[in-house]
C-alpha positions as CSV (number, residue, x, y, z in Angstrom):
1,M,-80.7,-240.8,47.3
2,N,-82.9,-239.7,44.4
3,N,-79.8,-239.5,42.1
4,Y,-79.4,-243.3,42.4
5,F,-82.6,-243.7,40.3
6,H,-81.3,-241.7,37.4
7,S,-82.0,-241.7,33.7
8,A,-80.0,-244.8,32.9
9,H,-82.7,-246.9,34.5
10,I,-85.2,-245.7,31.9
11,G,-83.4,-248.0,29.5
12,S,-84.7,-250.9,31.5
13,I,-88.2,-250.1,30.3
14,G,-86.9,-250.4,26.8
15,C,-85.4,-253.8,27.6
16,G,-88.7,-254.9,29.0
17,A,-90.5,-253.8,25.9
18,M,-88.0,-255.8,23.8
19,M,-88.7,-258.9,25.9
20,G,-92.5,-258.5,26.1
21,Y,-93.1,-257.4,22.5
22,A,-92.9,-260.9,21.1
23,S,-95.9,-262.0,23.1
24,P,-98.6,-259.6,21.7
25,A,-96.9,-259.3,18.3
26,G,-96.5,-263.1,18.0
27,A,-100.2,-263.5,18.7
28,I,-101.1,-261.0,16.0
29,L,-98.6,-262.4,13.4
30,T,-99.7,-266.0,13.9
31,S,-103.4,-265.3,13.7
32,S,-105.2,-265.9,10.4
33,H,-106.5,-262.3,10.5
34,N,-103.9,-259.9,11.9
35,G,-106.0,-256.8,11.9
36,T,-104.2,-254.9,9.2
37,N,-104.9,-256.1,5.7
38,S,-105.1,-259.4,3.8
39,S,-101.6,-259.0,2.2
40,D,-99.8,-258.3,5.5
41,I,-97.2,-260.6,7.2
42,F,-98.3,-264.0,8.5
43,L,-96.0,-266.2,10.5
44,T,-96.1,-269.9,11.2
45,F,-95.5,-271.1,14.8
46,E,-92.0,-272.1,13.8
47,Q,-91.3,-268.7,12.3
48,N,-92.7,-267.0,15.4
49,S,-90.3,-269.0,17.6
50,W,-87.4,-267.4,15.6
51,F,-89.1,-264.0,15.7
52,S,-89.3,-264.3,19.5
53,S,-85.8,-265.5,20.1
54,I,-83.7,-263.9,17.4
55,S,-83.2,-260.7,19.4
56,N,-80.7,-262.6,21.5
57,L,-78.4,-262.8,18.5
58,G,-78.3,-259.0,18.8
59,A,-77.3,-259.5,22.4
60,V,-74.5,-261.8,21.3
61,I,-73.1,-259.0,19.2
62,G,-73.9,-256.3,21.8
63,C,-71.8,-257.9,24.6
64,P,-68.4,-257.5,23.0
65,L,-69.3,-254.1,21.6
66,A,-70.2,-253.0,25.1
67,G,-67.0,-254.3,26.4
68,V,-65.0,-252.1,24.0
69,S,-67.3,-249.2,24.3
70,L,-67.2,-249.1,28.1
71,K,-63.4,-248.5,27.9
72,Y,-63.5,-245.6,25.5
73,L,-67.0,-244.1,25.7
74,G,-67.6,-244.7,29.3
75,R,-70.8,-246.1,31.0
76,R,-73.0,-243.1,30.2
77,G,-71.7,-242.7,26.7
78,T,-72.2,-246.4,25.9
79,I,-75.9,-246.3,26.8
80,I,-76.4,-243.0,25.0
81,Y,-75.0,-244.3,21.7
82,A,-76.7,-247.7,22.1
83,G,-80.1,-245.9,21.6
84,I,-79.3,-245.3,17.9
85,P,-79.2,-248.8,16.5
86,T,-82.0,-249.8,18.8
87,T,-84.3,-247.2,17.5
88,I,-83.4,-248.1,13.9
89,G,-84.2,-251.8,14.7
90,W,-87.6,-250.9,16.0
91,I,-88.3,-248.7,12.9
92,L,-87.4,-251.7,10.7
93,I,-89.9,-253.9,12.6
94,A,-92.6,-251.3,12.3
95,A,-92.0,-250.9,8.6
96,A,-91.1,-254.5,7.7
97,P,-92.5,-255.7,4.4
98,N,-91.6,-259.4,5.1
99,F,-90.4,-262.0,7.6
100,T,-86.7,-261.4,6.8
101,V,-86.8,-257.7,7.6
102,L,-88.7,-258.5,10.8
103,L,-85.8,-260.7,11.9
104,I,-83.2,-258.1,10.9
105,G,-85.0,-255.5,12.9
106,R,-85.2,-257.9,15.9
107,V,-81.5,-258.6,15.7
108,I,-80.5,-254.9,15.5
109,S,-82.8,-253.8,18.3
110,G,-81.6,-256.8,20.3
111,L,-78.2,-255.1,20.5
112,Y,-79.7,-253.1,23.4
113,L,-80.2,-256.2,25.5
114,G,-76.5,-257.1,25.4
115,I,-75.2,-253.5,25.6
116,F,-77.6,-252.1,28.1
117,M,-77.7,-255.0,30.6
118,L,-74.0,-255.2,30.8
119,T,-73.4,-251.5,30.9
120,V,-76.1,-250.5,33.4
121,S,-74.9,-253.3,35.8
122,T,-71.4,-252.0,35.6
123,F,-72.6,-248.4,36.0
124,T,-74.8,-249.2,39.0
125,G,-72.0,-251.2,40.7
126,E,-69.6,-248.2,40.4
127,Y,-71.7,-245.3,41.6
128,S,-73.9,-247.1,44.2
129,S,-72.9,-247.9,47.8
130,P,-73.1,-251.5,49.1
131,H,-76.2,-251.0,51.2
132,I,-78.3,-249.8,48.3
133,R,-76.9,-252.0,45.5
134,G,-79.5,-254.8,46.0
135,I,-82.4,-252.4,46.0
136,L,-81.1,-250.9,42.8
137,S,-80.9,-254.3,41.1
138,T,-84.5,-254.9,42.1
139,F,-85.5,-251.5,40.9
140,L,-84.0,-252.2,37.5
141,Q,-86.0,-255.4,37.3
142,L,-89.2,-253.5,38.3
143,L,-88.7,-251.2,35.3
144,V,-88.0,-254.1,33.0
145,F,-91.4,-255.6,34.0
146,T,-93.0,-252.2,33.6
147,G,-91.8,-252.3,30.0
148,V,-93.3,-255.8,29.6
149,L,-96.6,-254.5,31.1
150,I,-96.7,-251.6,28.6
151,T,-96.3,-253.9,25.6
152,Y,-98.9,-256.4,26.9
153,A,-101.3,-253.5,27.4
154,M,-100.6,-252.2,23.9
155,G,-101.4,-255.7,22.6
156,G,-104.9,-255.2,24.1
157,V,-105.3,-251.8,22.5
158,F,-103.7,-252.2,19.1
159,D,-104.4,-255.2,16.8
160,N,-101.4,-254.1,14.8
161,F,-97.8,-255.2,15.6
162,R,-96.5,-252.1,13.7
163,Y,-98.1,-249.6,16.0
164,I,-96.7,-251.4,19.0
165,A,-93.2,-251.4,17.5
166,A,-93.4,-247.7,16.7
167,I,-94.3,-246.8,20.3
168,C,-91.5,-249.1,21.6
169,S,-88.9,-247.1,19.5
170,I,-89.5,-244.1,21.8
171,F,-88.0,-245.7,25.0
172,P,-84.3,-245.8,23.9
173,V,-84.6,-242.2,22.5
174,I,-85.9,-241.0,25.9
175,C,-83.2,-242.9,27.7
176,S,-80.4,-241.5,25.6
177,I,-81.6,-237.9,25.8
178,S,-82.2,-237.9,29.5
179,L,-78.7,-239.4,30.2
180,L,-77.3,-236.1,28.8
181,F,-78.3,-234.5,32.1
182,V,-76.6,-236.9,34.5
183,K,-72.9,-237.6,35.5
184,E,-70.5,-240.3,34.3
185,S,-69.3,-243.0,36.6
186,P,-66.8,-241.5,39.1
187,L,-64.5,-244.6,38.8
188,F,-64.4,-244.3,35.0
189,L,-63.6,-240.6,35.3
190,L,-60.7,-241.3,37.7
191,S,-59.4,-244.0,35.4
192,K,-59.1,-241.2,32.7
193,G,-57.3,-238.8,35.1
194,K,-60.3,-236.5,35.5
195,D,-60.1,-236.1,39.2
196,K,-62.2,-232.9,39.4
197,E,-65.0,-234.4,37.3
198,A,-64.9,-237.6,39.4
199,E,-65.4,-235.6,42.6
200,E,-68.3,-233.7,41.0
201,A,-69.9,-237.0,39.8
202,L,-69.6,-238.6,43.3
203,I,-71.2,-235.5,44.9
204,F,-74.0,-235.8,42.3
205,Y,-74.7,-239.4,43.3
206,R,-74.1,-239.0,47.1
207,G,-75.5,-235.5,47.7
208,K,-73.7,-232.3,48.8
209,N,-74.1,-233.1,52.5
210,Y,-72.3,-236.4,52.2
211,D,-69.0,-236.2,54.1
212,G,-67.3,-239.4,52.8
213,I,-66.5,-238.1,49.3
214,E,-62.7,-237.9,49.8
215,K,-62.6,-241.3,51.5
216,E,-64.4,-243.0,48.6
217,L,-62.3,-241.3,46.0
218,N,-59.1,-242.4,47.7
219,E,-60.5,-246.0,47.8
220,M,-61.2,-245.8,44.1
221,R,-57.6,-244.5,43.5
222,V,-56.1,-247.4,45.4
223,S,-58.3,-249.8,43.5
224,L,-57.1,-248.3,40.2
225,E,-53.5,-248.4,41.3
226,Q,-53.7,-252.1,42.1
227,L,-55.2,-252.8,38.7
228,N,-52.5,-250.8,36.9
229,S,-49.7,-252.4,38.9
230,S,-50.7,-256.0,38.3
231,K,-51.2,-257.5,34.9
232,A,-54.2,-259.8,34.9
233,S,-53.9,-263.0,32.9
234,F,-56.1,-266.0,32.2
235,K,-54.3,-267.8,35.0
236,D,-55.8,-265.3,37.4
237,L,-59.2,-266.6,36.7
238,L,-58.1,-270.0,38.1
239,K,-57.3,-268.4,41.5
240,P,-59.9,-269.2,44.2
241,Q,-60.9,-265.5,44.8
242,N,-62.0,-265.3,41.1
243,L,-62.8,-268.9,40.1
244,K,-65.3,-269.7,42.9
245,P,-67.6,-266.7,42.5
246,L,-67.3,-267.1,38.7
247,L,-68.6,-270.7,38.8
248,V,-71.4,-269.7,41.2
249,V,-72.5,-266.9,38.8
250,V,-72.3,-269.2,35.7
251,L,-74.2,-272.0,37.3
252,L,-76.9,-269.6,38.6
253,M,-77.2,-268.1,35.1
254,I,-77.6,-271.5,33.5
255,L,-80.2,-272.5,36.1
256,Q,-82.0,-269.2,35.6
257,Q,-82.3,-269.7,31.9
258,T,-83.4,-273.3,32.2
259,S,-86.2,-272.2,34.5
260,G,-88.0,-271.1,31.3
261,F,-88.6,-267.4,32.1
262,M,-87.9,-266.0,28.6
263,A,-89.8,-268.9,26.9
264,V,-92.9,-268.2,29.0
265,I,-92.8,-264.4,28.8
266,C,-92.3,-264.2,25.1
267,N,-95.1,-266.8,24.4
268,L,-97.5,-265.7,27.1
269,S,-100.4,-264.8,24.8
270,L,-100.0,-268.1,22.9
271,I,-99.9,-270.0,26.2
272,F,-103.2,-268.6,27.4
273,K,-104.7,-269.1,23.9
274,A,-103.7,-272.7,23.9
275,A,-105.1,-273.1,27.4
276,G,-108.6,-272.1,26.2
277,S,-109.1,-269.8,29.2
278,N,-112.4,-267.9,29.5
279,M,-110.4,-264.7,29.9
280,S,-108.8,-263.2,26.8
281,E,-105.1,-263.8,26.4
282,N,-104.3,-260.1,26.4
283,T,-106.2,-259.5,29.7
284,S,-104.5,-262.5,31.3
285,S,-101.1,-261.3,30.1
286,V,-101.7,-257.8,31.6
287,I,-102.7,-259.4,34.9
288,V,-99.4,-261.4,34.9
289,A,-97.4,-258.2,34.1
290,V,-99.0,-256.4,37.0
291,V,-98.1,-259.3,39.3
292,Q,-94.5,-259.1,38.1
293,I,-94.3,-255.4,39.0
294,L,-96.0,-255.9,42.4
295,S,-93.7,-258.9,43.2
296,S,-90.6,-256.8,42.3
297,V,-91.8,-254.0,44.6
298,V,-92.3,-256.5,47.5
299,C,-88.9,-258.0,46.7
300,S,-87.2,-254.7,47.0
301,F,-88.2,-254.4,50.6
302,F,-86.8,-257.8,51.5
303,V,-83.6,-258.0,49.4
304,E,-81.5,-256.1,51.9
305,K,-83.2,-257.7,54.9
306,A,-83.7,-261.4,54.0
307,G,-80.6,-261.7,51.9
308,R,-79.9,-263.0,48.4
309,K,-79.4,-266.6,49.3
310,L,-82.8,-267.1,51.2
311,L,-84.7,-265.3,48.4
312,L,-83.1,-267.5,45.8
313,I,-84.2,-270.6,47.7
314,I,-87.7,-269.4,48.2
315,S,-87.9,-268.2,44.5
316,S,-86.8,-271.7,43.3
317,I,-89.4,-273.4,45.4
318,I,-92.3,-271.2,44.3
319,M,-91.3,-271.5,40.6
320,A,-91.0,-275.3,40.8
321,I,-94.5,-275.5,42.4
322,A,-96.0,-273.1,39.7
323,L,-94.4,-275.0,36.8
324,A,-95.6,-278.3,38.2
325,I,-99.1,-276.8,38.3
326,L,-98.8,-275.7,34.6
327,G,-97.5,-279.1,33.7
328,I,-100.5,-280.8,35.3
329,F,-103.0,-278.4,33.6
330,F,-101.6,-279.0,30.1
331,F,-101.5,-282.7,30.8
332,L,-105.2,-282.6,31.6
333,N,-105.8,-280.3,28.6
334,E,-104.2,-282.8,26.3
335,N,-105.5,-286.0,27.8
336,Y,-108.7,-285.1,29.8
337,K,-110.2,-282.1,27.9
338,P,-113.5,-281.9,29.8
339,V,-111.6,-281.8,33.2
340,A,-109.3,-279.1,31.9
341,E,-112.2,-277.0,30.7
342,N,-113.6,-277.0,34.3
343,V,-110.2,-275.8,35.7
344,S,-109.1,-273.4,33.0
345,W,-108.3,-270.9,35.8
346,L,-105.5,-273.2,36.8
347,C,-103.3,-272.0,33.9
348,L,-103.5,-268.3,35.1
349,V,-102.8,-269.3,38.7
350,G,-99.8,-271.3,37.6
351,V,-98.4,-268.5,35.5
352,V,-99.0,-265.8,38.1
353,L,-97.4,-268.0,40.8
354,Y,-94.4,-268.6,38.5
355,F,-93.7,-264.9,38.0
356,V,-94.2,-264.2,41.7
357,G,-91.4,-266.8,42.3
358,Y,-89.2,-265.5,39.6
359,C,-89.5,-261.8,40.7
360,S,-88.8,-262.8,44.2
361,G,-85.3,-264.0,43.5
362,F,-84.0,-265.4,40.2
363,G,-85.1,-262.3,38.3
364,V,-82.7,-260.1,40.2
365,L,-79.6,-262.0,39.5
366,P,-81.7,-263.2,31.9
367,W,-82.2,-265.3,27.7
368,T,-82.6,-268.9,26.3
369,L,-85.0,-271.7,25.4
370,L,-87.0,-269.3,23.2
371,V,-86.4,-270.7,19.8
372,I,-86.9,-274.3,21.0
373,F,-90.1,-273.6,23.1
374,Q,-92.4,-274.7,20.3
375,S,-90.1,-277.7,19.4
376,L,-90.0,-278.7,23.1
377,Q,-93.8,-278.7,23.3
378,D,-94.0,-280.8,20.1
379,L,-91.4,-283.2,21.4
380,I,-92.4,-283.7,25.1
381,H,-95.8,-282.0,25.1
382,P,-96.6,-278.7,26.9
383,Y,-96.9,-280.5,30.3
384,G,-93.5,-282.1,29.8
385,T,-92.0,-278.8,29.0
386,Y,-93.2,-277.2,32.2
387,W,-92.2,-280.2,34.3
388,M,-88.7,-279.9,32.8
389,F,-88.5,-276.3,33.8
390,C,-89.8,-277.4,37.2
391,F,-86.9,-279.8,37.6
392,F,-84.4,-277.1,36.9
393,C,-86.0,-274.8,39.4
394,V,-85.6,-277.5,42.1
395,I,-82.0,-277.9,41.1
396,G,-81.7,-274.1,41.4
397,G,-83.0,-274.1,44.9
398,I,-80.7,-276.9,46.0
399,F,-77.7,-275.1,44.5
400,S,-78.7,-271.8,46.1
401,F,-78.8,-273.5,49.5
402,I,-75.5,-275.2,49.1
403,G,-73.3,-273.1,46.9
404,V,-74.4,-269.4,47.2
405,Y,-72.6,-267.1,49.6
406,E,-74.8,-264.4,51.2
407,T,-73.6,-261.0,49.9
408,K,-76.1,-258.8,51.7
409,G,-74.4,-255.6,52.9
410,K,-71.0,-256.9,51.8
411,T,-68.5,-254.8,49.8
412,L,-66.9,-256.4,46.7
413,Q,-63.6,-256.6,48.6
414,E,-65.3,-258.6,51.4
415,I,-66.9,-261.0,48.9
416,T,-63.4,-261.4,47.3
417,D,-61.9,-262.1,50.7
418,Y,-64.5,-264.8,51.4
419,Y,-63.8,-266.7,48.2
420,S,-60.1,-266.4,48.4
421,Q,-59.9,-267.0,52.1
422,V,-56.5,-265.2,52.3
423,K,-55.5,-262.5,54.7
424,T,-52.1,-261.2,53.5
425,K,-51.9,-257.8,51.8
426,E,-49.8,-259.3,49.0
427,E,-52.5,-261.8,48.1
428,K,-55.3,-259.2,48.3
429,D,-53.4,-257.0,45.9
430,I,-53.7,-259.7,43.3
431,S,-57.5,-259.6,43.3
432,L,-59.3,-257.7,40.6
433,N,-60.5,-254.3,41.3
434,T,-64.2,-253.3,41.6
435,D,-64.5,-252.2,38.0
436,V,-63.0,-255.4,36.6
437,K,-64.9,-257.8,38.9
438,T,-68.2,-256.2,38.2
439,S,-67.6,-256.2,34.4
440,L,-66.3,-259.8,34.5
441,F,-69.3,-261.2,36.4
442,V,-71.8,-259.3,34.3
443,Q,-70.2,-260.3,31.0
444,T,-69.9,-263.9,32.2
445,K,-73.6,-264.0,33.0
446,I,-74.6,-262.6,29.7
447,F,-72.0,-264.6,27.7
448,T,-73.2,-267.8,29.4
449,A,-76.8,-267.1,28.4
450,V,-76.1,-266.2,24.8
451,S,-73.7,-269.1,24.4
452,L,-76.4,-271.5,25.5
453,E,-78.7,-269.7,23.0
454,M,-76.1,-270.2,20.2
455,L,-75.7,-273.9,21.0
456,I,-79.5,-274.3,20.8
457,Y,-79.6,-272.5,17.4
458,I,-76.9,-274.9,16.1
459,F,-78.8,-277.9,17.4
460,I,-82.0,-276.8,15.8
461,F,-80.3,-276.0,12.5
462,F,-78.6,-279.4,12.2
463,K,-81.6,-281.4,13.6
């Protein structure tokens, strides 16, 4: 059991650090005195929007790189080598002499988001058993928010974005080194004809006393034989067993991104600063990060009991209520300042409630609306921005209720059978194997997110 929680998951902390870094660093870089020296870098709010969001361009590049690397280097090898450019990116940020180098560093380090998120999901799906897969997904999210908490806490300790970046560069190094001591995916090893190594890897993940090793290996062999005997084409994506779950994943991903998570988490310090809260923005941000972790822990106990569908619905409702509260607060803050000053705590309550909702469901299934966050606030005001996010959360809850199939305790073959609604062996053989389906859905989720991001970049550029 302990081997499920292996070194690959340490990389999730690095991803969380990448997501959370923009909040304390942005607050420092946009302040008139950034705590270093008078000639250091100063960013406008528009530049900070790009600084916060540009790492997703790295993710755009990272996704196809991971797709190729997974085939030749394996799951373990891909994550190990991904640590090299990520560390270089962090070093560039820490040593950046100007805004341009800052952006380059963010793009390079952002490769980790695309490569790691795709690879670790594929890795986890291949070595974990169905009854533990949901808990593992929640555990990954828990470590992501741990990385966010660490960067928020560093923002309260260091008034220097360079120190924070230097510390963040350590996480991918630790992940890559520690992965040298764990086994590769059994399914990948089988696909390369390494039967003995595959058996050893499966024993590593299941334990020496597990008596189902040979059975699982045979199932993997059958899955690989089906893949090799049938040539998948684009037309296969149009078949019910592939198209239906694909559409569900894509729509959920779109709704997740339009719920505003990355926009909020990367601008948290600036949000609290704009709210004029009596509590410092760094303290408020740390409180929110702790709530994220606690919510993820609680969610891990319910994900295999309550099921994904129910958690998605509850998550959407809580997030919608929280964003409505945030919208109300910023409406008061802009139009009825004295009233808002008396209820400044409402901003913290709204943000905390939002992340409780996010971590309860939508966070387990992220990356958009970052670069246009400031533009949205200028266009439709802060309260309008949060009410817009609220609307998408409501839509997400409705879609989760109507269109999401409960996958709790289901194998990937059972999920495929549900969507295809076919029973014959011939039709089942057409379905994609475990490896392909996992990679397809993960890549689709990430590609959907970064494609939305690219469309937004184009819109802003030509506006």
